[in-house]
C-alpha positions as CSV (number, residue, x, y, z in Angstrom):
1,M,-55.0,-56.4,-115.1
2,E,-58.1,-54.2,-115.1
3,T,-56.4,-51.6,-113.2
4,F,-53.4,-51.5,-115.6
5,L,-55.9,-51.2,-118.6
6,T,-57.6,-48.4,-116.8
7,L,-54.3,-46.7,-116.2
8,V,-53.3,-47.1,-119.9
9,C,-56.7,-45.7,-121.1
10,V,-56.5,-42.7,-118.9
11,T,-52.9,-41.9,-119.7
12,A,-53.6,-42.3,-123.4
13,S,-56.7,-40.1,-123.2
14,L,-55.0,-37.4,-121.2
15,L,-52.1,-37.3,-123.6
16,L,-54.3,-37.1,-126.7
17,W,-56.2,-34.2,-124.9
18,V,-53.0,-32.4,-124.3
19,I,-51.9,-32.7,-127.9
20,Q,-55.3,-31.5,-129.0
21,M,-55.0,-28.5,-126.8
22,C,-51.6,-27.7,-128.1
23,M,-52.9,-28.0,-131.6
24,F,-55.7,-25.6,-130.8
25,I,-53.3,-23.1,-129.2
26,R,-51.0,-23.3,-132.2
27,A,-54.0,-22.7,-134.5
28,I,-54.9,-19.6,-132.4
29,L,-51.3,-18.3,-132.2
30,S,-50.9,-18.6,-136.0
31,W,-53.4,-15.7,-136.3
32,F,-51.1,-13.5,-134.5
33,P,-47.8,-12.8,-136.5
34,A,-46.2,-11.1,-133.3
35,A,-46.4,-14.4,-131.5
36,E,-44.6,-16.3,-134.1
37,G,-41.2,-16.7,-132.4
38,G,-42.6,-16.8,-128.8
39,F,-42.1,-19.6,-126.3
40,F,-45.7,-21.0,-126.6
41,S,-45.6,-20.9,-130.4
42,R,-42.3,-22.8,-130.5
43,L,-43.6,-25.3,-127.8
44,T,-46.8,-26.1,-129.6
45,Y,-45.0,-26.4,-132.9
46,A,-42.5,-28.9,-131.3
47,V,-45.4,-31.0,-129.8
48,T,-47.6,-31.0,-132.7
49,E,-45.4,-31.0,-135.8
50,P,-44.2,-34.6,-135.4
51,L,-47.9,-35.8,-135.6
52,V,-48.7,-33.5,-138.6
53,I,-45.8,-34.4,-140.8
54,P,-46.8,-38.0,-141.5
55,V,-50.4,-36.8,-142.3
56,R,-49.0,-34.0,-144.6
57,N,-46.9,-36.6,-146.4
58,L,-49.7,-39.0,-146.9
59,L,-52.1,-36.3,-148.2
60,S,-49.5,-35.1,-150.6
61,R,-49.6,-38.4,-152.3
62,I,-53.4,-38.1,-152.9
63,S,-53.8,-36.0,-156.1
64,V,-57.0,-34.3,-154.7
65,F,-55.1,-32.9,-151.8
66,A,-51.7,-32.4,-153.4
67,D,-53.3,-29.8,-155.8
68,S,-55.0,-27.9,-153.0
69,P,-53.6,-24.5,-152.0
70,L,-54.7,-25.3,-148.4
71,D,-52.6,-27.5,-146.0
72,L,-55.4,-29.7,-144.7
73,S,-52.9,-31.9,-142.8
74,F,-53.5,-30.1,-139.5
75,L,-57.2,-30.4,-139.7
76,F,-57.0,-34.1,-140.5
77,T,-54.6,-34.7,-137.7
78,F,-56.8,-33.0,-135.2
79,L,-59.8,-35.0,-136.5
80,L,-57.8,-38.3,-136.3
81,I,-56.9,-37.6,-132.6
82,S,-60.6,-36.7,-131.9
83,I,-61.6,-40.1,-133.4
84,L,-59.0,-42.0,-131.3
85,R,-60.2,-40.3,-128.2
86,I,-63.8,-41.4,-129.1
87,F,-62.8,-45.0,-129.4
88,L,-60.9,-45.2,-126.2
89,P,-62.9,-47.0,-123.5
90,V,-64.9,-44.9,-121.2
91,V,-63.3,-45.2,-117.7
92,Q,-65.9,-45.3,-114.8
93,F,-64.6,-44.3,-111.4
């Protein structure tokens, strides 16, 4: 049972790390308009957008964030993933 829990924690941590790296790459690529339609841009968008949309919908219901000209859902999603990774049990090998 302990081995299974270790496998689940390692897999979840790795998956969350990959998603965070995709979000980071997406943020960097957004600075370059020429990369807008490229393969990596579409890939990172496809991986990260399903996670950002629910946070965007939630923030749009809060009046403080709904009136903001900035889309903070990307930042909040990144922070939520970071918090999840912190609370995953540390696996010792």
